[in-house]
C-alpha positions in Angstrom: 11.5 -36.3 38.9 14.2 -35.5 36.3 17.5 -37.5 36.3 20.1 -34.7 36.4 22.8 -36.8 35.2 25.4 -35.5 32.7 23.3 -36.5 29.6 20.2 -34.8 31.0 22.1 -31.7 32.1 23.5 -31.4 28.4 20.0 -32.1 26.9 18.6 -29.4 29.1 21.3 -27.0 28.2 21.0 -27.6 24.6 17.1 -27.1 24.9 17.7 -23.7 26.6 20.3 -22.6 24.1 17.7 -23.7 21.4 15.1 -21.4 22.8 17.4 -18.5 22.7 18.8 -19.2 19.2 15.3 -19.5 17.7 13.8 -16.6 19.3 14.8 -14.5 16.4 17.3 -15.0 13.3 20.7 -13.6 13.8 21.0 -11.9 10.6 24.6 -10.7 10.7 25.6 -14.3 11.5 23.3 -15.7 8.7 24.6 -13.5 6.0 28.2 -12.8 7.1 29.5 -14.9 4.1 27.7 -12.8 1.6 29.6 -9.5 2.8 32.2 -9.7 0.1 29.8 -10.4 -2.8 29.1 -6.8 -3.9 28.1 -7.7 -7.4 24.5 -6.9 -6.7 22.2 -4.4 -8.8 21.3 -1.2 -7.0 18.2 -1.6 -4.7 15.3 0.8 -4.7 12.9 0.9 -1.7 9.4 2.2 -2.4 7.4 2.9 0.7 3.5 2.6 0.8 0.8 5.5 1.1 1.7 8.0 4.0 5.3 6.5 3.8 7.0 9.6 2.3 7.6 12.7 4.2 6.2 15.9 2.3 7.6 19.4 2.6 6.0 22.7 1.4 8.7 24.3 -0.5 7.5 27.9 -0.1 7.3 27.8 3.7 9.8 25.1 4.3 7.3 23.5 6.6 6.9 19.6 6.6 3.3 19.1 6.1 3.5 15.3 6.5 4.2 13.7 9.0 5.6 16.7 11.0 6.1 16.5 14.8 4.9 13.8 17.1 2.4 16.4 18.3 1.0 16.7 14.8 0.7 12.8 14.4 -1.2 12.7 17.7 -3.6 15.6 17.4 -3.5 17.1 13.9 -6.3 16.6 11.3 -3.8 17.5 8.5 -6.1 19.7 6.5 -2.9 21.1 4.7 -2.8 17.8 2.8 -5.8 18.9 1.0 -5.3 19.4 -2.8 -6.6 22.4 -4.7 -8.8 21.3 -7.8 -8.4 23.1 -11.1 -12.2 23.3 -12.2 -11.3 23.4 -15.9 -9.2 20.1 -16.0 -10.4 18.4 -12.7 -6.8 17.9 -12.0 -4.9 19.0 -8.7 -3.2 22.4 -8.9 0.5 22.0 -8.9 1.8 23.1 -5.4 5.4 23.4 -4.5 5.3 20.2 -2.4 8.3 17.8 -2.4 8.5 14.4 -1.2 12.0 14.1 0.3 12.3 11.2 2.7 11.0 8.0 4.0 8.8 8.0 7.2 11.2 6.0 9.4 9.5 6.4 12.8 6.9 8.4 14.7 5.1 8.4 18.1 7.7 5.9 19.4 7.0 3.4 16.7 9.3 2.2 14.1 7.9 2.2 10.5 10.6 1.7 7.9 13.5 2.4 10.2 14.2 -1.4 11.1 14.3 -2.7 7.5 16.7 0.3 6.5 18.9 -0.5 9.3 19.0 -4.3 8.3 19.9 -3.4 4.8 22.7 -1.3 5.9 23.7 -3.9 8.6 23.4 -7.5 7.8 22.6 -6.7 4.2 25.9 -4.8 3.7 24.1 -2.1 1.7 25.2 1.6 1.6 22.3 4.2 1.5 22.6 6.8 -1.5 20.8 10.0 -1.6 18.3 10.6 -4.1 20.7 12.3 -6.4 23.9 10.7 -5.4 26.2 8.5 -7.2 26.5 4.9 -6.0 29.4 4.2 -3.5 32.2 2.4 -5.3 32.9 -1.1 -4.0 29.6 -1.3 -2.1 26.2 -2.7 -2.5 23.9 0.4 -2.8 20.2 1.3 -2.2 18.0 4.3 -2.8 14.8 5.3 -1.3 12.1 6.6 -3.7 9.9 9.0 -2.1 6.8 10.2 -3.7 3.7 12.4 -3.1 1.3 9.7 -2.1 -1.7 12.0 -2.7 -1.3 12.1 -6.4 -2.2 9.4 -8.8 0.1 6.4 -9.0 1.1 6.9 -12.7 2.6 10.4 -11.6 4.6 8.3 -9.1 5.6 5.9 -11.8 7.1 8.6 -14.0 9.1 9.7 -10.9 10.4 6.1 -10.4 11.5 6.1 -14.2 13.3 9.3 -13.7 15.2 7.8 -10.7 16.1 4.7 -12.6 17.5 6.7 -15.6 19.5 8.9 -13.2 21.0 6.1 -11.6 21.9 4.5 -14.9 23.6 7.6 -16.0 25.7 7.5 -12.8 26.7 3.8 -13.4 27.3 4.5 -17.1 25.2 1.4 -17.9 22.0 2.2 -19.8 20.7 -1.3 -19.2 21.5 -1.3 -15.5 19.0 -3.6 -13.7 17.5 -2.9 -10.2 16.0 -4.9 -7.4 12.9 -3.1 -6.1 11.6 -3.6 -2.5 8.1 -2.1 -2.4 5.7 -1.9 0.6 1.8 -1.8 0.1 0.9 0.8 -2.6 4.7 1.0 -3.7 4.2 -2.5 -5.1 1.3 -1.3 -7.4 3.6 1.5 -8.6 6.4 -1.0 -9.5 3.9 -3.3 -11.2 2.5 -0.7 -13.4 5.9 0.5 -14.3 7.0 -3.0 -15.2 4.0 -3.5 -17.3 3.3 -0.1 -18.9 6.5 1.9 -18.4 5.4 5.5 -18.1 2.3 5.2 -20.4 -0.7 7.3 -19.2 -3.6 5.3 -18.0 -6.3 5.3 -20.8 -9.6 6.7 -19.9 -11.4 4.0 -21.8 -10.9 1.1 -24.2 -8.4 -1.8 -23.9 -5.2 -2.0 -22.1 -2.0 -2.5 -24.1 1.0 -3.7 -21.9 4.3 -2.4 -23.2 6.5 -4.1 -20.6 8.6 -1.0 -21.1 9.7 -1.1 -17.5 10.2 -4.8 -17.0 13.8 -5.0 -18.4 14.9 -2.6 -15.6 13.8 -5.0 -12.8 15.8 -8.0 -11.7 13.7 -8.9 -8.7 10.5 -7.2 -7.4 9.8 -7.9 -3.9 6.3 -6.9 -2.7 5.4 -6.5 1.0 1.9 -6.3 1.9 0.8 -5.0 -1.5 -3.0 -4.9 -2.2 -2.7 -6.2 -5.8 -6.5 -6.4 -5.9 -7.2 -3.5 -3.6 -8.1 -3.0 0.1 -11.0 -1.4 1.9 -8.9 1.0 3.8 -9.2 3.8 1.2 -13.0 3.2 1.1 -13.1 3.7 4.9 -11.0 6.9 4.6 -13.5 8.2 2.0 -16.3 7.2 4.5 -15.0 8.3 8.0 -11.6 9.8 7.2 -8.1 8.3 7.8 -7.3 7.7 11.3 -4.2 9.3 12.4 -3.3 9.4 16.2 -6.3 10.7 18.2 -7.8 12.5 15.0 -8.8 11.7 11.6 -7.9 13.3 8.3 -11.4 14.4 7.2 -13.1 12.6 4.4 -13.4 15.8 2.4 -9.7 16.2 2.6 -9.1 12.6 1.6 -11.5 13.2 -1.4 -9.2 15.6 -3.0 -6.4 13.0 -3.1 -6.1 10.9 -6.4 -4.4 7.8 -5.3 -7.0 6.3 -2.8 -9.4 5.1 -5.4 -6.6 3.4 -7.2 -6.1 1.3 -4.1 -9.7 0.5 -3.6 -11.0 -3.2 -4.3 -11.0 -4.4 -8.0 -14.4 -3.7 -9.7 -15.0 -7.3 -10.1 -14.8 -8.1 -6.4 -18.0 -8.0 -4.2 -17.3 -5.3 -1.6 -20.6 -4.7 -0.1 -23.3 -7.2 1.4 -26.7 -6.6 2.9 -27.8 -7.8 6.4 -29.2 -10.9 4.7 -25.8 -11.8 3.6 -26.3 -11.2 -0.1 -23.9 -9.2 -2.3 -25.0 -6.1 -3.7 -24.3 -5.0 -7.2 -23.3 -1.3 -6.3 -20.3 -0.3 -8.4 -17.7 1.0 -6.0 -16.1 3.2 -8.6 -19.4 4.8 -9.7 -20.3 8.3 -8.0 -24.0 7.3 -8.0 -23.2 4.6 -5.6 -21.8 7.0 -3.1 -24.8 9.3 -3.7 -27.4 6.3 -3.2 -25.6 5.3 0.1 -25.1 9.0 1.1 -21.6 8.3 2.0 -18.2 10.1 1.5 -19.0 13.6 -0.2 -22.7 12.8 -0.1 -22.7 12.4 3.6 -24.6 15.3 4.9 -22.2 16.0 7.6 -19.2 15.9 5.2 -21.1 18.2 2.8 -21.9 20.7 5.4 -18.3 20.9 6.7 -17.1 21.1 3.2 -19.3 24.1 2.2 -18.5 25.8 5.5 -14.7 25.5 4.8 -15.0 26.9 1.4 -16.6 30.1 1.9 -20.1 29.0 2.8 -23.3 29.8 0.9 -23.1 29.8 -2.8 -19.3 29.6 -2.9 -19.3 26.7 -0.6 -22.0 24.9 -2.6 -20.2 25.5 -5.9 -17.0 24.0 -4.3 -18.9 20.9 -3.2 -20.3 20.4 -6.7 -16.8 20.7 -8.1 -15.5 18.2 -5.5 -18.1 15.7 -6.4 -17.4 16.0 -10.2 -13.5 15.6 -9.3 -14.3 12.6 -7.1 -16.4 10.9 -9.9 -13.3 11.2 -12.3 -11.0 9.9 -9.6 -13.3 7.0 -9.1 -13.4 6.0 -12.7 -9.6 6.0 -13.1 -9.3 4.1 -9.8 -11.3 1.4 -11.4 -9.4 1.6 -14.7 -5.9 1.3 -12.7 -7.1 -1.8 -10.9 -8.2 -3.4 -14.1 -4.9 -2.5 -15.8 -2.9 -4.6 -13.4 -5.5 -7.5 -13.2 -5.1 -8.5 -16.8 -3.3 -11.9 -17.3 0.4 -10.9 -17.8 2.5 -12.2 -20.7 5.9 -13.9 -20.5 7.7 -10.5 -20.1 5.6 -9.6 -17.1 7.5 -9.4 -13.8 6.6 -12.1 -11.5 7.0 -10.7 -7.9 8.3 -12.2 -4.8 5.2 -11.7 -2.3 5.6 -11.3 1.4 2.5 -10.6 3.6 0.5 -11.5 6.7 -2.4 -13.9 6.8 -3.1 -14.6 10.6 -5.5 -11.7 11.2 -9.1 -11.3 10.2 -9.1 -8.6 7.6 -12.0 -6.6 6.4 -12.8 -7.8 2.9 -16.4 -6.5 2.6 -18.8 -4.0 4.2 -22.3 -4.6 5.5 -24.8 -1.9 4.3 -27.6 -1.4 6.8 -30.6 0.9 6.3 -31.2 3.5 8.8 -33.9 6.1 9.3 -31.5 8.8 7.8 -30.4 6.7 4.9 -27.8 4.1 4.9 -24.9 3.1 7.3 -21.8 1.1 6.2 -20.6 -1.3 8.9 -17.0 -2.4 9.2 -17.6 -4.3 12.4 -19.9 -7.2 13.3 -20.7 -5.5 16.6 -21.7 -2.4 14.8 -24.6 -4.0 12.8 -27.7 -2.7 14.8 -30.2 -5.3 13.2 -28.3 -8.5 12.1 -30.4 -11.1 10.5 -30.7 -14.2 12.8 -28.8 -17.2 11.5 -26.5 -15.1 9.3 -22.7 -15.7 10.0 -21.3 -12.2 9.2 -17.7 -13.2 10.2 -16.8 -15.1 6.9 -18.9 -12.8 4.9 -17.0 -9.7 6.0 -13.5 -11.0 6.9 -10.8 -12.9 5.2 -7.2 -14.0 6.3 -4.9 -11.1 6.0 -2.7 -8.5 7.8 -5.5 -6.3 9.1 -5.3 -4.2 6.0 -4.7 -6.4 3.0 -6.3 -9.8 2.5 -4.3 -12.8 1.5 -6.4 -13.2 -1.7 -5.6 -9.4 -2.6 -1.9 -9.9 -1.9 -1.8 -12.9 -4.2 -3.9 -11.3 -6.8 -6.7 -13.8 -6.5 -10.2 -12.5 -7.2 -13.0 -13.9 -5.0 -16.1 -13.4 -7.3 -18.7 -15.2 -5.2 -19.3 -14.2 -1.6 -21.4 -17.5 -1.1 -18.5 -19.6 -2.5 -15.2 -18.0 -1.4 -13.2 -20.8 -3.0 -14.2 -19.7 -6.5 -11.3 -17.6 -7.2 -9.7 -16.3 -10.5 -5.8 -15.8 -10.4 -4.6 -12.7 -12.2 -1.1 -12.5 -11.1 1.8 -15.2 -11.0 4.3 -14.9 -8.2 7.8 -16.3 -8.1 7.6 -17.0 -4.3 5.5 -16.2 -1.4 6.1 -16.0 2.3 3.4 -15.4 5.0 3.9 -14.0 8.4 1.8 -13.4 11.6 2.3 -9.6 11.3 0.1 -6.6 11.0 0.4 -4.4 7.9 2.2 -1.5 9.4 5.0 -3.9 10.9 5.6 -6.2 8.1 8.9 -4.7 7.0 10.2 -4.7 10.6 9.4 -8.4 11.2 12.8 -10.4 11.6 11.6 -13.3 9.7 10.6 -11.1 6.8 14.1 -9.5 6.9 15.7 -12.9 6.8 13.6 -14.0 3.6 14.2 -10.5 2.2 18.0 -10.7 2.5 18.0 -14.4 1.1 16.0 -13.2 -2.0 18.2 -10.3 -2.6 21.6 -11.8 -2.1 21.0 -15.3 -3.6 22.8 -15.8 -6.9 20.9 -15.8 -10.1 20.9 -19.2 -11.9 23.1 -19.2 -15.0 
């Protein structure tokens, strides 16, 4: 029986207070002493894929994300890009990325981190073409059309940086960049290559043209060596609410292949547990597996949606040719960022999750109608007895990005996952028990974020 003397009562009281205090960090209290230190570079926030709102300028209609009803039941076929058959490039449409996706269907996405920056962080938000607020810390949001290739987004980032520099009157103004998911790949390419186009073949020549503009790069859940999520979106569509964005629509987007796993990483195993040497970024692999635009159901819908008959078949042939080009450049983009960096390379702060089993490899299973790609152990119809598929298919991560991809560490041998090659150096890493979509709203992440942003540079 507890002794409820004064000492015991005080100890119990301190224990209860401790539980309350350590439930979540009090960010305004922690960073109250930094409020008067306004000598901070402008901050640019870059969301991940699907993190920017898109508006059709001709109709004025928001094509992503739109209303909560759209998020729940739309298949978003309006996101399909028109293909120029002469150049195999998307036909330019009057679509503008104009805002960050803060919340939808009752869930906060980027809203919490923006509120923390404006609250405990003491930042003032500036419009895209707005001059910094005098006497304040300032941050901007860089919205981009996430369907287009990442180098297009890089050019837009550079334009924003130069525009803000013109406002400050300082052509060498540096910036902090907070980048979630694919946004981190955009920032890293800019730091290493500036606005240089991705070469179709041959060696990569880093210029580090963007590096002097970046004081600190803070990556959150960035798939530095890719993720299987865009592979799945090519196979079964992108899951949104109760519906999917169809694979044939996702196939018209340039960016997904640039977020797929690095070409050197085994991404496919058979039911015997062996890694298969099928090149993810080669169209013939998709044809052999009868997946994506070679899935008979996807092909049939594509033909029907584009006129049927000869017209539909001609479009399907064009789409496959287009996908072949995007897959090739996707592999090139991954390779451009996995080269060992020089002394001028920006070394990011890395934040991510590592508590959840995260899909790292798919299992290919032969079926009577061809092949099936299995993303769940339970879905394997005929597993080989004695094979432990859990470590073959899953690695620690945030449900979307594995820890090894986050850190830029290539696992080259499925049978010996400890054999890793490091292709990226980081300044500091922080790991959380959080899902990919919720990382930026995690209170511990926000605490570490403000500490990294507001700490004083060593002299």
